[in-house]
Z-matrix of the N, CA and C atoms (Angstrom, degrees):
N
C 1 1.468
C 2 1.543 1 107.62
N 3 1.292 2 120.01 1 138.89
C 4 1.392 3 126.85 2 176.91
C 5 1.574 4 108.76 3 -72.95
N 6 1.321 5 117.68 4 132.19
C 7 1.462 6 118.27 5 -174.16
C 8 1.512 7 113.39 6 -63.40
N 9 1.381 8 118.32 7 -31.85
C 10 1.458 9 121.83 8 -173.72
C 11 1.550 10 111.49 9 -79.59
N 12 1.403 11 118.16 10 -13.15
C 13 1.406 12 117.37 11 -174.61
C 14 1.565 13 110.57 12 -107.32
N 15 1.289 14 112.48 13 148.01
C 16 1.512 15 120.49 14 -173.99
C 17 1.519 16 107.83 15 -86.55
N 18 1.338 17 116.07 16 125.47
C 19 1.507 18 119.24 17 -177.29
C 20 1.590 19 108.87 18 -66.60
N 21 1.282 20 113.52 19 146.81
C 22 1.429 21 124.21 20 -178.09
C 23 1.498 22 111.04 21 -134.95
N 24 1.263 23 120.87 22 131.01
C 25 1.513 24 124.70 23 168.92
C 26 1.576 25 104.79 24 -96.30
N 27 1.385 26 114.55 25 140.60
C 28 1.447 27 119.17 26 -177.63
C 29 1.476 28 108.84 27 -113.30
N 30 1.302 29 117.39 28 127.63
C 31 1.531 30 122.22 29 173.98
C 32 1.516 31 105.00 30 -73.54
N 33 1.384 32 112.18 31 119.40
C 34 1.469 33 119.38 32 -172.60
C 35 1.542 34 110.98 33 -114.92
N 36 1.330 35 113.41 34 127.55
C 37 1.512 36 118.91 35 -178.93
C 38 1.521 37 107.28 36 -105.14
N 39 1.333 38 118.52 37 -14.59
C 40 1.499 39 123.00 38 -173.20
C 41 1.484 40 111.34 39 86.17
N 42 1.358 41 119.28 40 1.74
C 43 1.433 42 123.28 41 177.80
C 44 1.518 43 112.44 42 -101.23
N 45 1.425 44 110.63 43 -179.26
C 46 1.383 45 119.70 44 -175.18
C 47 1.527 46 120.10 45 -61.51
N 48 1.362 47 115.64 46 -39.18
C 49 1.440 48 117.33 47 177.62
C 50 1.511 49 116.66 48 -64.89
N 51 1.319 50 112.70 49 -44.00
C 52 1.542 51 116.19 50 174.31
C 53 1.502 52 111.19 51 -60.14
N 54 1.395 53 117.39 52 -44.18
C 55 1.443 54 121.26 53 -178.71
C 56 1.528 55 111.24 54 -63.86
N 57 1.349 56 118.74 55 -40.93
C 58 1.403 57 122.15 56 178.08
C 59 1.519 58 113.06 57 -67.14
N 60 1.332 59 113.86 58 -38.13
C 61 1.515 60 117.22 59 171.62
C 62 1.529 61 111.32 60 -55.88
N 63 1.309 62 116.16 61 -42.99
C 64 1.434 63 117.61 62 -179.08
C 65 1.564 64 111.51 63 -62.34
N 66 1.355 65 113.24 64 -39.23
C 67 1.448 66 118.96 65 177.40
C 68 1.516 67 113.65 66 -61.17
N 69 1.289 68 111.58 67 -46.16
C 70 1.549 69 119.62 68 178.88
C 71 1.463 70 108.66 69 -61.12
N 72 1.329 71 118.67 70 -50.23
C 73 1.432 72 118.04 71 -175.06
C 74 1.528 73 114.79 72 -64.87
N 75 1.329 74 113.92 73 -25.65
C 76 1.450 75 118.54 74 177.48
C 77 1.546 76 113.33 75 -76.63
N 78 1.297 77 117.45 76 -9.48
C 79 1.436 78 123.41 77 176.10
C 80 1.550 79 111.00 78 -86.41
N 81 1.363 80 114.59 79 -11.57
C 82 1.491 81 114.82 80 -177.72
C 83 1.628 82 107.49 81 -96.69
N 84 1.273 83 110.95 82 156.30
C 85 1.412 84 118.95 83 -177.99
C 86 1.559 85 114.39 84 -107.96
N 87 1.332 86 113.73 85 12.25
C 88 1.459 87 118.42 86 179.75
C 89 1.585 88 108.75 87 -110.53
N 90 1.281 89 120.95 88 -11.04
C 91 1.490 90 120.55 89 -177.34
C 92 1.519 91 108.50 90 -137.24
N 93 1.363 92 114.98 91 158.96
C 94 1.388 93 120.62 92 176.44
C 95 1.515 94 107.49 93 -138.93
N 96 1.316 95 115.86 94 124.17
C 97 1.500 96 119.92 95 176.57
C 98 1.502 97 105.81 96 -77.88
N 99 1.360 98 113.89 97 123.85
C 100 1.506 99 119.04 98 179.74
C 101 1.429 100 113.83 99 -106.59
N 102 1.301 101 117.99 100 -15.06
C 103 1.507 102 116.57 101 179.23
C 104 1.534 103 110.90 102 -166.79
N 105 1.268 104 113.36 103 173.38
C 106 1.513 105 117.96 104 175.55
C 107 1.521 106 107.83 105 -115.93
N 108 1.421 107 117.36 106 154.29
C 109 1.429 108 119.21 107 169.93
C 110 1.515 109 106.25 108 -130.36
N 111 1.257 110 117.16 109 137.13
C 112 1.501 111 121.29 110 -178.97
C 113 1.504 112 111.66 111 -143.96
N 114 1.321 113 118.80 112 160.38
C 115 1.392 114 126.40 113 -179.38
C 116 1.551 115 110.93 114 -102.70
N 117 1.276 116 117.69 115 124.08
C 118 1.499 117 122.55 116 178.20
C 119 1.577 118 108.43 117 -110.68
N 120 1.316 119 113.76 118 136.22
C 121 1.471 120 118.66 119 178.30
C 122 1.525 121 106.64 120 -91.50
N 123 1.225 122 117.51 121 121.13
C 124 1.462 123 127.18 122 -179.05
C 125 1.555 124 107.35 123 -63.29
N 126 1.406 125 114.87 124 142.20
C 127 1.365 126 120.92 125 -179.24
C 128 1.412 127 112.91 126 87.54
N 129 1.377 128 117.36 127 -49.71
C 130 1.569 129 120.53 128 173.47
C 131 1.542 130 109.32 129 -74.65
N 132 1.414 131 113.42 130 -31.93
C 133 1.519 132 118.18 131 -171.34
C 134 1.455 133 112.54 132 50.83
N 135 1.360 134 111.87 133 53.25
C 136 1.488 135 119.28 134 178.96
C 137 1.466 136 106.23 135 -143.55
N 138 1.354 137 114.42 136 153.71
C 139 1.451 138 121.00 137 172.62
C 140 1.565 139 111.32 138 -56.92
N 141 1.245 140 116.15 139 129.13
C 142 1.476 141 120.27 140 -177.92
C 143 1.552 142 108.31 141 -62.50
N 144 1.342 143 112.39 142 142.40
C 145 1.476 144 124.38 143 -178.68
C 146 1.571 145 109.27 144 76.01
N 147 1.330 146 118.45 145 -60.46
C 148 1.430 147 123.03 146 -175.23
C 149 1.564 148 110.00 147 -63.88
N 150 1.306 149 116.71 148 -37.66
C 151 1.520 150 121.84 149 -171.59
C 152 1.481 151 115.03 150 72.43
N 153 1.267 152 115.64 151 20.75
C 154 1.516 153 119.38 152 179.74
C 155 1.493 154 110.69 153 -81.70
N 156 1.406 155 113.42 154 131.87
C 157 1.476 156 118.75 155 -177.07
C 158 1.439 157 113.18 156 -61.83
N 159 1.384 158 114.90 157 147.58
C 160 1.490 159 121.52 158 -177.83
C 161 1.556 160 106.82 159 -55.14
N 162 1.295 161 117.85 160 -45.09
C 163 1.478 162 120.20 161 -174.39
C 164 1.535 163 112.19 162 -60.28
N 165 1.344 164 113.28 163 -34.17
C 166 1.414 165 119.63 164 174.83
C 167 1.547 166 112.93 165 -67.16
N 168 1.342 167 110.28 166 -47.11
C 169 1.515 168 116.82 167 174.87
C 170 1.518 169 107.58 168 -53.57
N 171 1.352 170 123.85 169 -48.73
C 172 1.417 171 125.01 170 179.75
C 173 1.461 172 116.61 171 -57.61
N 174 1.366 173 112.92 172 -36.31
C 175 1.458 174 122.17 173 175.95
C 176 1.488 175 110.14 174 -69.03
N 177 1.305 176 120.06 175 -42.93
C 178 1.498 177 122.46 176 175.90
C 179 1.506 178 109.99 177 -59.71
N 180 1.377 179 119.73 178 -47.65
C 181 1.391 180 121.82 179 179.72
C 182 1.561 181 114.41 180 -59.47
N 183 1.380 182 116.06 181 -40.65
C 184 1.400 183 120.56 182 177.26
C 185 1.451 184 111.75 183 -64.91
N 186 1.447 185 117.10 184 -42.10
C 187 1.481 186 118.12 185 177.02
C 188 1.545 187 112.54 186 -62.49
N 189 1.410 188 114.04 187 -32.48
C 190 1.453 189 115.60 188 178.18
C 191 1.596 190 112.85 189 -81.21
N 192 1.302 191 112.23 190 -8.21
C 193 1.512 192 117.37 191 -177.81
C 194 1.561 193 112.78 192 66.33
N 195 1.321 194 114.85 193 41.71
C 196 1.416 195 120.21 194 -177.99
C 197 1.534 196 113.37 195 -137.95
N 198 1.377 197 116.23 196 140.23
C 199 1.413 198 115.44 197 172.91
C 200 1.539 199 113.46 198 -71.27
N 201 1.323 200 116.60 199 158.22
C 202 1.516 201 116.79 200 179.72
C 203 1.513 202 104.16 201 -124.71
N 204 1.370 203 112.61 202 138.85
C 205 1.426 204 123.05 203 173.37
C 206 1.527 205 107.76 204 -102.31
N 207 1.317 206 120.16 205 129.07
C 208 1.435 207 122.26 206 -176.66
C 209 1.556 208 112.50 207 -108.61
N 210 1.319 209 112.76 208 133.99
C 211 1.499 210 121.53 209 176.24
C 212 1.560 211 99.09 210 -107.64
N 213 1.267 212 113.58 211 117.73
C 214 1.487 213 118.67 212 -177.57
C 215 1.485 214 112.57 213 -103.21
N 216 1.346 215 122.47 214 120.21
C 217 1.368 216 126.12 215 -175.69
C 218 1.557 217 111.13 216 -119.25
N 219 1.389 218 117.72 217 149.12
C 220 1.424 219 120.55 218 178.95
C 221 1.523 220 111.72 219 -72.75
N 222 1.278 221 119.11 220 154.97
C 223 1.496 222 121.22 221 169.92
C 224 1.510 223 111.37 222 -53.35
N 225 1.274 224 117.14 223 140.24
C 226 1.420 225 126.52 224 179.11
C 227 1.514 226 112.64 225 63.74
N 228 1.366 227 116.81 226 32.23
C 229 1.410 228 123.21 227 179.98
C 230 1.502 229 110.42 228 -64.01
N 231 1.362 230 117.29 229 137.64
C 232 1.510 231 115.58 230 173.79
C 233 1.452 232 107.22 231 -87.25
N 234 1.376 233 114.65 232 -174.84
C 235 1.418 234 118.38 233 -168.89
C 236 1.561 235 109.98 234 -76.76
N 237 1.330 236 114.51 235 -24.71
C 238 1.481 237 114.88 236 175.85
C 239 1.498 238 112.40 237 -66.45
N 240 1.300 239 118.27 238 -44.00
C 241 1.482 240 122.87 239 179.27
C 242 1.511 241 112.28 240 -66.30
N 243 1.416 242 113.40 241 -39.08
C 244 1.486 243 115.66 242 176.88
C 245 1.494 244 111.34 243 -63.49
N 246 1.296 245 120.14 244 -45.37
C 247 1.521 246 121.87 245 -178.41
C 248 1.569 247 107.39 246 -62.49
N 249 1.314 248 116.06 247 -45.40
C 250 1.470 249 117.97 248 -177.41
C 251 1.565 250 114.70 249 -59.80
N 252 1.325 251 112.83 250 -43.02
C 253 1.546 252 119.90 251 178.61
C 254 1.516 253 109.79 252 -68.49
N 255 1.346 254 114.39 253 -41.53
C 256 1.535 255 116.46 254 179.50
C 257 1.576 256 111.51 255 -68.52
N 258 1.349 257 113.41 256 -35.27
C 259 1.541 258 116.76 257 178.25
C 260 1.528 259 106.91 258 -63.52
N 261 1.314 260 118.70 259 -37.94
C 262 1.399 261 125.58 260 -176.62
C 263 1.549 262 111.33 261 -63.00
N 264 1.381 263 110.04 262 -44.41
C 265 1.465 264 120.02 263 175.80
C 266 1.526 265 113.58 264 -58.56
N 267 1.398 266 113.92 265 -43.21
C 268 1.373 267 119.95 266 -177.33
C 269 1.609 268 109.52 267 -68.14
N 270 1.329 269 113.26 268 -38.80
C 271 1.505 270 115.16 269 176.21
C 272 1.509 271 113.45 270 -62.28
N 273 1.318 272 116.01 271 -37.73
C 274 1.461 273 120.66 272 175.82
C 275 1.499 274 113.02 273 -64.13
N 276 1.329 275 112.22 274 -39.08
C 277 1.497 276 116.12 275 175.82
C 278 1.597 277 112.26 276 -63.88
N 279 1.264 278 112.56 277 -39.97
C 280 1.539 279 114.88 278 179.17
C 281 1.517 280 110.83 279 -69.78
N 282 1.322 281 117.95 280 -25.61
C 283 1.452 282 117.16 281 175.71
C 284 1.433 283 109.48 282 -67.20
N 285 1.340 284 119.20 283 -35.75
C 286 1.398 285 123.32 284 -174.08
C 287 1.603 286 109.80 285 -81.87
N 288 1.309 287 115.03 286 -35.74
C 289 1.517 288 119.12 287 173.25
C 290 1.576 289 107.09 288 -127.75
N 291 1.381 290 112.03 289 89.17
C 292 1.494 291 117.41 290 178.66
C 293 1.474 292 119.46 291 -50.52
N 294 1.292 293 118.94 292 -28.92
C 295 1.526 294 120.59 293 -179.63
C 296 1.583 295 113.40 294 -87.90
N 297 1.273 296 115.91 295 4.63
C 298 1.509 297 122.74 296 -179.03
C 299 1.515 298 108.49 297 -72.49
N 300 1.277 299 111.71 298 123.13
C 301 1.484 300 122.08 299 177.61
C 302 1.503 301 116.53 300 -137.75
N 303 1.296 302 115.97 301 -11.02
C 304 1.508 303 120.27 302 -177.64
C 305 1.528 304 114.70 303 -113.88
N 306 1.259 305 114.47 304 134.60
C 307 1.452 306 122.68 305 -175.63
C 308 1.506 307 107.27 306 -121.94
N 309 1.296 308 118.75 307 122.90
C 310 1.554 309 122.30 308 -178.65
C 311 1.473 310 111.31 309 -101.69
N 312 1.282 311 115.73 310 148.46
C 313 1.470 312 123.95 311 179.84
C 314 1.549 313 108.32 312 -131.50
N 315 1.294 314 115.87 313 155.68
C 316 1.459 315 121.35 314 179.01
C 317 1.513 316 112.61 315 -103.18
N 318 1.278 317 118.63 316 26.58
C 319 1.501 318 123.29 317 175.91
C 320 1.542 319 108.99 318 -63.10
N 321 1.420 320 113.72 319 147.37
C 322 1.409 321 117.54 320 -174.46
C 323 1.500 322 114.12 321 -113.31
N 324 1.392 323 120.06 322 -42.68
C 325 1.457 324 117.96 323 178.34
C 326 1.525 325 115.54 324 -158.41
N 327 1.421 326 118.08 325 2.50
C 328 1.452 327 114.99 326 178.20
C 329 1.531 328 113.29 327 -79.27
N 330 1.343 329 114.27 328 109.11
C 331 1.525 330 117.42 329 -174.83
C 332 1.550 331 112.92 330 -63.72
N 333 1.296 332 115.50 331 -34.91
C 334 1.518 333 115.76 332 179.81
C 335 1.472 334 112.48 333 -63.54
N 336 1.288 335 113.68 334 -42.21
C 337 1.508 336 117.82 335 -179.09
C 338 1.481 337 109.20 336 -63.05
N 339 1.373 338 115.00 337 -46.37
C 340 1.456 339 121.08 338 177.52
C 341 1.502 340 114.24 339 -49.95
N 342 1.437 341 110.16 340 -50.51
C 343 1.373 342 119.08 341 -177.82
C 344 1.541 343 114.93 342 -61.78
N 345 1.325 344 114.25 343 -39.00
C 346 1.466 345 120.24 344 175.40
C 347 1.461 346 111.09 345 -61.63
N 348 1.400 347 118.24 346 -46.23
C 349 1.483 348 122.25 347 179.88
C 350 1.501 349 108.43 348 -61.34
N 351 1.272 350 120.61 349 -40.66
C 352 1.453 351 123.82 350 -173.57
C 353 1.540 352 104.93 351 -69.64
N 354 1.311 353 123.68 352 -40.18
C 355 1.351 354 124.58 353 176.35
C 356 1.558 355 115.57 354 -62.90
N 357 1.282 356 113.48 355 -41.31
C 358 1.470 357 122.13 356 177.93
C 359 1.488 358 112.17 357 -65.62
N 360 1.398 359 115.45 358 -44.56
C 361 1.381 360 118.55 359 177.20
C 362 1.518 361 116.93 360 -65.79
N 363 1.386 362 109.93 361 -34.32
C 364 1.540 363 113.66 362 178.14
C 365 1.583 364 108.46 363 -65.52
N 366 1.249 365 116.15 364 -33.20
C 367 1.579 366 120.45 365 -174.14
C 368 1.512 367 105.07 366 -76.12
N 369 1.406 368 123.50 367 -27.36
C 370 1.315 369 124.94 368 178.44
C 371 1.531 370 114.66 369 -96.70
N 372 1.337 371 112.10 370 5.11
C 373 1.590 372 117.44 371 -177.11
C 374 1.492 373 113.30 372 58.29
N 375 1.430 374 111.31 373 51.36
C 376 1.515 375 116.60 374 177.30
C 377 1.597 376 102.51 375 -127.06
N 378 1.265 377 112.50 376 156.20
C 379 1.466 378 119.53 377 175.85
C 380 1.613 379 107.98 378 -104.19
N 381 1.314 380 119.38 379 118.03
C 382 1.437 381 117.15 380 177.38
C 383 1.550 382 112.89 381 -83.05
N 384 1.336 383 109.08 382 147.88
C 385 1.589 384 115.03 383 175.83
C 386 1.472 385 102.46 384 -122.87
N 387 1.388 386 113.72 385 144.37
C 388 1.491 387 120.45 386 174.16
C 389 1.472 388 109.76 387 -130.36
N 390 1.299 389 122.27 388 77.34
C 391 1.446 390 124.76 389 -168.45
C 392 1.551 391 112.75 390 -64.33
N 393 1.351 392 120.25 391 -25.62
C 394 1.365 393 122.05 392 -177.68
C 395 1.537 394 117.47 393 -103.67
N 396 1.306 395 113.13 394 -1.46
C 397 1.485 396 117.22 395 -174.25
C 398 1.517 397 109.81 396 -63.85
N 399 1.375 398 111.20 397 137.33
C 400 1.455 399 117.70 398 176.31
C 401 1.535 400 112.48 399 92.12
N 402 1.318 401 117.54 400 -6.58
C 403 1.498 402 122.94 401 -176.83
C 404 1.505 403 104.59 402 -69.14
N 405 1.391 404 113.38 403 147.08
C 406 1.545 405 122.07 404 169.76
C 407 1.550 406 105.62 405 -64.56
N 408 1.301 407 119.84 406 115.19
C 409 1.486 408 120.33 407 -172.61
C 410 1.517 409 111.20 408 -68.75
N 411 1.378 410 112.49 409 -31.32
C 412 1.495 411 117.18 410 178.35
C 413 1.525 412 112.96 411 -65.21
N 414 1.311 413 111.93 412 -44.64
C 415 1.467 414 114.44 413 177.22
C 416 1.492 415 112.69 414 -70.27
N 417 1.344 416 116.76 415 -43.28
C 418 1.456 417 122.67 416 177.89
C 419 1.477 418 112.45 417 -56.32
N 420 1.285 419 120.18 418 -41.04
C 421 1.500 420 119.18 419 -178.16
C 422 1.536 421 108.42 420 -66.57
N 423 1.285 422 120.19 421 -33.05
C 424 1.501 423 120.04 422 -178.86
C 425 1.510 424 107.59 423 -82.54
N 426 1.286 425 120.18 424 -31.64
C 427 1.509 426 119.52 425 172.84
C 428 1.586 427 111.99 426 -61.01
N 429 1.284 428 110.39 427 -43.04
C 430 1.498 429 118.75 428 179.04
C 431 1.609 430 110.20 429 -56.27
N 432 1.276 431 115.03 430 -57.18
C 433 1.432 432 123.32 431 -177.88
C 434 1.511 433 110.70 432 -64.15
N 435 1.287 434 119.66 433 -39.07
C 436 1.480 435 121.49 434 178.85
C 437 1.594 436 108.35 435 -73.29
N 438 1.353 437 116.36 436 -25.12
C 439 1.473 438 119.47 437 178.78
C 440 1.543 439 112.46 438 -80.07
N 441 1.260 440 118.08 439 0.95
C 442 1.484 441 119.88 440 174.95
C 443 1.537 442 114.60 441 100.97
N 444 1.410 443 117.00 442 1.18
C 445 1.453 444 118.48 443 174.26
C 446 1.444 445 114.21 444 -68.12
N 447 1.304 446 116.80 445 133.43
C 448 1.477 447 125.49 446 -178.93
C 449 1.522 448 108.85 447 -124.94
N 450 1.352 449 112.41 448 123.17
C 451 1.527 450 115.97 449 -178.35
C 452 1.501 451 107.26 450 -150.21
N 453 1.376 452 116.63 451 166.41
C 454 1.419 453 121.75 452 178.75
C 455 1.550 454 106.30 453 -132.47
N 456 1.236 455 116.77 454 154.83
C 457 1.464 456 125.65 455 174.22
C 458 1.524 457 110.57 456 -70.12
N 459 1.352 458 117.50 457 108.40
C 460 1.476 459 118.46 458 -177.74
C 461 1.525 460 111.68 459 -101.24
N 462 1.251 461 116.02 460 -11.77
C 463 1.508 462 121.74 461 179.27
C 464 1.464 463 112.44 462 -149.56
N 465 1.206 464 119.91 463 131.52
C 466 1.482 465 122.10 464 176.83
C 467 1.490 466 109.95 465 -131.69
N 468 1.358 467 113.11 466 128.91
C 469 1.518 468 116.04 467 176.56
C 470 1.470 469 105.08 468 -84.94
N 471 1.368 470 112.07 469 113.00
C 472 1.488 471 118.42 470 -176.14
C 473 1.512 472 116.53 471 -70.78
N 474 1.266 473 118.18 472 -7.48
C 475 1.476 474 123.91 473 173.66
C 476 1.438 475 108.87 474 -80.76
N 477 1.412 476 123.91 475 -11.66
C 478 1.368 477 124.47 476 -178.08
C 479 1.501 478 112.13 477 -124.75
N 480 1.340 479 117.91 478 -20.11
C 481 1.506 480 124.60 479 -179.21
C 482 1.520 481 109.40 480 -149.17
N 483 1.282 482 114.89 481 142.20
C 484 1.485 483 119.58 482 -178.08
C 485 1.526 484 107.76 483 -61.03
N 486 1.393 485 115.55 484 137.37
C 487 1.477 486 127.43 485 -177.63
C 488 1.479 487 107.98 486 -60.58
N 489 1.337 488 125.35 487 -19.81
C 490 1.466 489 125.04 488 179.54
C 491 1.539 490 110.88 489 -66.05
N 492 1.321 491 120.29 490 -17.60
C 493 1.470 492 121.42 491 -178.08
C 494 1.555 493 108.60 492 -79.00
N 495 1.312 494 117.86 493 -12.41
C 496 1.508 495 120.01 494 -178.37
C 497 1.491 496 106.66 495 -63.83
N 498 1.341 497 117.41 496 128.67
C 499 1.487 498 123.52 497 179.11
C 500 1.533 499 115.71 498 93.04
N 501 1.428 500 111.35 499 -3.82
C 502 1.493 501 115.61 500 -176.50
C 503 1.537 502 106.60 501 -79.06
N 504 1.267 503 111.70 502 147.35
C 505 1.570 504 118.33 503 177.76
C 506 1.434 505 107.86 504 -70.26
N 507 1.377 506 117.48 505 139.75
C 508 1.417 507 123.19 506 172.21
C 509 1.553 508 109.44 507 -77.35
N 510 1.300 509 114.62 508 92.60
C 511 1.522 510 115.80 509 -172.80
C 512 1.548 511 104.92 510 -147.56
N 513 1.361 512 113.66 511 -169.45
C 514 1.462 513 121.28 512 -172.62
C 515 1.515 514 109.27 513 -65.34
N 516 1.277 515 118.55 514 -36.15
C 517 1.507 516 122.50 515 178.71
C 518 1.539 517 109.65 516 -61.98
N 519 1.306 518 116.13 517 -48.67
C 520 1.530 519 120.30 518 175.49
C 521 1.442 520 109.76 519 -52.71
N 522 1.352 521 115.29 520 -55.65
C 523 1.496 522 119.42 521 -171.76
C 524 1.539 523 110.23 522 -60.84
N 525 1.341 524 118.12 523 -29.21
C 526 1.399 525 123.43 524 -179.41
C 527 1.575 526 115.68 525 -76.97
N 528 1.326 527 109.29 526 -21.96
C 529 1.555 528 116.90 527 -175.95
C 530 1.422 529 115.25 528 -106.68
N 531 1.404 530 118.62 529 -10.77
C 532 1.491 531 118.73 530 -178.44
C 533 1.511 532 109.40 531 -61.89
N 534 1.305 533 118.09 532 140.37
C 535 1.514 534 118.35 533 171.50
C 536 1.476 535 114.94 534 -57.31
N 537 1.313 536 120.21 535 149.92
C 538 1.491 537 119.56 536 179.93
C 539 1.559 538 113.43 537 -63.23
N 540 1.308 539 116.61 538 -16.41
C 541 1.504 540 116.65 539 178.29
C 542 1.465 541 111.63 540 -80.36
N 543 1.373 542 119.43 541 -11.43
C 544 1.498 543 121.26 542 -177.17
C 545 1.606 544 108.24 543 -98.70
N 546 1.297 545 116.00 544 132.79
C 547 1.436 546 121.92 545 177.34
C 548 1.523 547 105.96 546 -67.87
N 549 1.426 548 113.67 547 139.76
C 550 1.510 549 115.46 548 -177.55
C 551 1.550 550 115.04 549 -63.35
N 552 1.350 551 114.13 550 -20.38
C 553 1.467 552 119.37 551 176.31
C 554 1.489 553 114.12 552 -103.24
N 555 1.422 554 117.01 553 5.43
C 556 1.379 555 117.61 554 179.85
C 557 1.503 556 115.68 555 65.65
N 558 1.296 557 117.01 556 25.66
C 559 1.491 558 123.30 557 -172.93
C 560 1.508 559 115.64 558 -64.37
N 561 1.292 560 116.86 559 -26.08
C 562 1.499 561 121.48 560 175.34
C 563 1.509 562 111.15 561 -85.25
N 564 1.290 563 123.23 562 11.49
C 565 1.426 564 126.96 563 -176.38
C 566 1.490 565 115.18 564 80.59
N 567 1.325 566 117.10 565 18.18
C 568 1.508 567 121.53 566 176.37
C 569 1.503 568 110.43 567 -59.73
N 570 1.298 569 118.61 568 -39.37
C 571 1.416 570 126.03 569 177.41
C 572 1.549 571 113.81 570 -155.81
N 573 1.351 572 117.86 571 157.28
C 574 1.378 573 125.62 572 172.39
C 575 1.470 574 111.95 573 -121.50
N 576 1.298 575 122.96 574 156.51
C 577 1.439 576 127.29 575 -176.59
C 578 1.480 577 115.70 576 -122.46
N 579 1.255 578 118.92 577 156.61
C 580 1.448 579 125.94 578 167.82
C 581 1.574 580 110.80 579 -114.03
N 582 1.246 581 116.55 580 114.44
C 583 1.485 582 121.09 581 -174.89
C 584 1.557 583 110.69 582 -84.26
N 585 1.307 584 115.87 583 139.79
C 586 1.417 585 119.47 584 -176.53
C 587 1.565 586 110.86 585 -125.55
N 588 1.251 587 117.52 586 -18.42
C 589 1.506 588 119.84 587 179.01
C 590 1.494 589 111.00 588 -153.87
N 591 1.322 590 115.37 589 166.18
C 592 1.496 591 122.67 590 177.02
C 593 1.513 592 111.63 591 152.14
N 594 1.305 593 117.86 592 175.17
C 595 1.408 594 121.73 593 -179.26
C 596 1.528 595 114.39 594 -66.41
N 597 1.248 596 118.10 595 -12.04
C 598 1.487 597 122.04 596 175.70
C 599 1.519 598 111.27 597 -84.44
N 600 1.332 599 120.00 598 -6.45
C 601 1.468 600 122.91 599 178.44
C 602 1.503 601 111.15 600 -113.04
N 603 1.358 602 112.83 601 143.96
C 604 1.486 603 119.32 602 179.21
C 605 1.519 604 107.68 603 -72.10
N 606 1.215 605 119.04 604 -28.35
C 607 1.522 606 126.23 605 -179.15
C 608 1.453 607 111.14 606 -155.45
N 609 1.298 608 120.23 607 148.52
C 610 1.481 609 124.04 608 177.23
C 611 1.447 610 114.49 609 -68.88
N 612 1.382 611 116.79 610 145.79
C 613 1.423 612 119.66 611 175.71
C 614 1.564 613 112.34 612 -82.77
N 615 1.330 614 119.12 613 143.71
C 616 1.466 615 118.11 614 179.21
C 617 1.402 616 106.86 615 -100.76
N 618 1.366 617 114.72 616 100.70
C 619 1.451 618 122.23 617 -177.63
C 620 1.517 619 112.16 618 -109.63
N 621 1.359 620 118.26 619 144.86
C 622 1.418 621 122.36 620 173.78
C 623 1.480 622 112.12 621 -115.83
N 624 1.331 623 121.86 622 141.79
C 625 1.413 624 121.83 623 -177.20
C 626 1.549 625 110.81 624 -79.79
N 627 1.347 626 112.66 625 135.99
C 628 1.388 627 120.77 626 -179.89
C 629 1.614 628 110.15 627 -102.91
N 630 1.325 629 115.23 628 -153.36
C 631 1.445 630 118.91 629 -176.29
C 632 1.561 631 109.91 630 -81.71
N 633 1.264 632 113.05 631 159.98
C 634 1.473 633 120.07 632 176.47
C 635 1.574 634 107.87 633 -110.29
N 636 1.384 635 117.80 634 127.96
C 637 1.476 636 120.58 635 -178.51
C 638 1.497 637 107.18 636 -125.87
N 639 1.292 638 116.82 637 152.05
C 640 1.420 639 122.67 638 175.26
C 641 1.528 640 107.44 639 -100.89
N 642 1.381 641 115.36 640 127.43
C 643 1.482 642 121.06 641 178.83
C 644 1.519 643 107.99 642 -119.78
N 645 1.370 644 111.42 643 145.54
C 646 1.461 645 121.95 644 -178.88
C 647 1.433 646 114.82 645 54.03
N 648 1.377 647 114.93 646 26.75
C 649 1.381 648 121.13 647 -179.46
C 650 1.516 649 116.30 648 62.67
N 651 1.320 650 117.90 649 17.23
C 652 1.476 651 120.21 650 -169.14
C 653 1.526 652 112.06 651 -145.28
N 654 1.350 653 118.04 652 -45.00
C 655 1.456 654 119.75 653 -168.70
C 656 1.593 655 109.09 654 -100.24
N 657 1.261 656 118.89 655 122.22
C 658 1.431 657 129.76 656 175.45
C 659 1.517 658 108.84 657 -87.70
N 660 1.344 659 118.17 658 105.71
C 661 1.453 660 124.34 659 178.49
C 662 1.467 661 111.40 660 -100.20
N 663 1.338 662 118.04 661 123.23
C 664 1.471 663 119.49 662 170.96
C 665 1.578 664 106.66 663 -106.27
N 666 1.308 665 109.85 664 131.21
C 667 1.525 666 114.45 665 -176.01
C 668 1.530 667 108.47 666 -88.41
N 669 1.352 668 114.32 667 143.70
C 670 1.480 669 125.22 668 177.35
C 671 1.468 670 107.06 669 -123.85
N 672 1.407 671 115.22 670 127.70
C 673 1.418 672 117.10 671 -172.42
C 674 1.521 673 103.11 672 -126.78
N 675 1.472 674 113.49 673 152.15
C 676 1.367 675 120.34 674 174.67
C 677 1.507 676 111.58 675 -65.81
N 678 1.309 677 121.33 676 130.98
C 679 1.473 678 120.80 677 -171.17
C 680 1.568 679 106.95 678 -81.31
N 681 1.361 680 116.32 679 -25.63
C 682 1.483 681 119.84 680 -178.63
C 683 1.525 682 110.72 681 -126.91
């Protein structure tokens, strides 16, 4: 870690917004991302919400050149359990990096989510950072793709977007065909992505598309598997 830069831990979902946040933070000369923190659902062994396999997570972290701290939660965990497990992960991160006080998130515009994160961080004595917050999501989506980010839709909320979009590449074709009611970055939870390449990675991940399954009668998850 460079002495003149403030260490930052990045909340990592495995998706495009977290990945682009890493890219943006690496353009700054006042901070240095030293690690990633993510939530794993036990039993499924996947990133919570995104449904990304742990082995893909580890490949992403290796491509980013960063260690990952895992907060492991049981299936159907309530908010209290989630907060306790995430707080434990943050405590472990601080043991590794004693000067660590800042936690970055890839949130874009949801004020209630930001307020909840700010409250949680205050209780844990962390300072939250929101490098992308307030960005025009239509423009941001296009900047991401033009900047070399490659991702695929790994989860679709079928109450907001047709399940046929699950597994679709996050590309110009997708952005041109999304309904107007859907945010181009899926910020309202319409979809989640699995990132496989971009300027934040030393090399692209070789992923192959697996099956798509519907869970809870609502979420269409497409599996992405390391090809090698």
